[in-house]
C-alpha positions in Angstrom: 273.6 98.2 86.7 272.0 99.6 89.9 273.6 101.5 92.7 272.2 101.2 96.2 273.3 103.6 98.9 272.6 103.9 102.7 273.2 107.3 104.3 272.9 107.5 108.1 273.4 110.4 110.5 272.4 111.5 114.0 270.2 114.6 114.4 270.2 117.1 117.2 266.9 116.8 119.1 266.0 120.5 118.5 266.6 120.1 114.7 264.6 116.9 114.1 261.4 118.7 113.0 263.3 121.1 110.7 265.2 118.2 109.1 261.9 116.3 108.6 260.4 119.3 107.0 263.3 119.6 104.6 263.2 115.9 103.8 259.5 116.2 103.1 260.2 119.0 100.6 262.6 116.7 98.7 259.9 114.0 98.5 257.4 116.6 97.2 259.8 117.6 94.4 260.6 114.0 93.6 256.8 113.4 93.3 256.5 116.3 90.9 259.4 115.3 88.7 259.0 111.5 89.0 262.4 110.3 88.0 261.8 106.8 86.7 265.1 105.2 87.5 265.3 106.3 91.1 263.9 104.9 94.4 264.3 106.6 97.7 263.1 106.2 101.3 263.9 108.0 104.5 263.4 106.5 108.0 263.6 108.2 111.3 265.0 105.6 113.7 264.6 106.0 117.5 263.7 109.7 117.1 267.3 110.8 116.6 268.8 108.9 113.6 267.9 109.5 110.0 268.4 106.7 107.5 268.2 107.4 103.8 268.0 104.5 101.3 268.6 105.4 97.7 268.5 103.1 94.6 269.5 104.4 91.2 268.8 102.0 88.4 270.9 102.0 85.3 274.1 104.0 84.8 272.6 107.4 85.3 273.4 109.7 88.2 271.2 110.2 91.2 268.6 113.0 90.5 269.0 114.4 94.1 271.9 116.8 93.6 270.0 118.7 90.9 266.8 119.2 93.0 266.5 122.7 94.6 264.8 121.1 97.6 267.7 118.7 98.1 270.1 121.7 97.9 268.1 123.4 100.6 268.2 120.2 102.7 272.0 120.1 102.4 272.6 123.8 103.0 272.7 123.8 106.8 272.9 120.0 107.4 276.1 120.4 109.5 274.3 122.5 112.0 271.4 120.0 112.4 273.4 116.8 112.8 274.8 115.3 116.0 277.0 112.9 114.0 278.2 113.5 110.5 276.5 111.6 107.7 278.0 108.2 106.8 277.4 106.9 103.3 277.9 103.3 102.4 277.3 101.4 99.2 275.1 98.4 99.9 274.2 95.1 98.2 270.6 94.0 98.4 270.7 90.5 99.7 266.9 90.1 100.0 263.8 92.1 99.9 260.1 91.2 100.3 258.0 93.9 98.5 260.2 96.7 99.8 262.9 97.3 97.2 
């Protein structure tokens, strides 16, 4: 079984660069650890909205909470956002070479 999640939040303009830096650190740690059953993408939409797409395959948990870089990302997230994160479970209806 797979779990697909969409997380979206607005970012304060002055915090966009710092948020991007922290997100990049998460990707660097994921690249180093290479969790096989996890796919992840982050988009910056319109310069002020971050959209995270996470797919965990199988019954295992997401590897994100255990990553020090993700813990750093979450630490001051409340101070960076202009709208609180909204997490939704999603069903993939179609994908062409993306997911």
